[in-house]
C-alpha positions, 0 to 999 in steps of 0.5 A: 414900394417898387410894387407899390410904383412899379404896379399902382403907379402911386408915391410913399412922398414920406418915406422916413424911419417912422414908417417903415416897420421890420419884423422878427423875420427882416422883412419890412412893411411901408406904412402911412401912404397919407401923403401918396400921391398916385403919378397918373393924376396932375393936381398938385394937392400941396403946394410945399414940399411933402416927407419928414424933413430929417429924410427929404430929398436934399432936391425938395430941400433946395428947391420945394416948388421947382417941381413936383416929387419923384421916384428918385425923392423917395428912393433917397428918402430910403438913402436917409434913413439907411446913414440914420438907422446906421449911425443911431 
């Protein structure tokens, strides 16, 4: 995710437990980039918030039309995935 954002300026926008694959060697892979968006594109593709609702950031849930998806939203989604996996 860091490389996608830093090098290609792309946000995933759908970080969820189902979109993270963990290999036997403990390496991970983020999949399902269908909802991703290039940060250098200013035109919105959708008028609703994106993501799996269990893991979506609270800022986007509370105000889905007030602002665009940001890196902090993806990072918060990683946090919710971690909490979900630990509790499960």
